[in-house]
C-alpha positions, 0 to 999 in steps of 0.5 A: 291152121289144120286144112283137109282134102276130099282124098283125106289128106290133112295139112298143117300149114302152121305160121310157116312157109312149110307145112306137114302133111298126112292122112286123116284118122278117117282115111286109116280108119278105111284102109285098116292095118297099113303094112307098107308106106312109100314116101316122095323124094326129098326135092321133089317138086309137086303140083297140087293134086299130084301123086307123092307116094301109096300107102298100102294096108292088108286090104287095099293100096291108096294114093297119097296126093299133095294138098298144095303145090311145092318142094318136098322138104322131109319125109317121115323115116320113122312111118316107113320102117313102122307103117303102124304108126300111120294107124296108131296116130295118123294126125300126128307122129304117123306124119308123111312129109313137109312140103315147101309152099309154093303157092300158100294162097292154094290152102284157101281152097281146102276144108277146114275141119268143119267142113271135112267132117261135113263131107264124111257124114 
């Protein structure tokens, strides 16, 4: 199940209590060429909507927010070493972090793909 936020993050909470988070294709297009990614530290606990990191491009810097509350259990070191992954595959290999959900019901308030696409037009 992939959900979206108004801040242009996506979250994939398949069938586990751990979800993968990244920025959307639209967000990376708006940023342009990504040159730096700062991710949260593993073990840090965030509330829904908290800033977890920063993405910088040649055009701008943007905060990364967590779509749900929980504990960071993994980060994608590949995007730190090679920020262009966020441009190349933002909703795949360019994922940012994994979070252990503290309240899975928060997913219900997020947008599905159709609602997110309607927001963009």
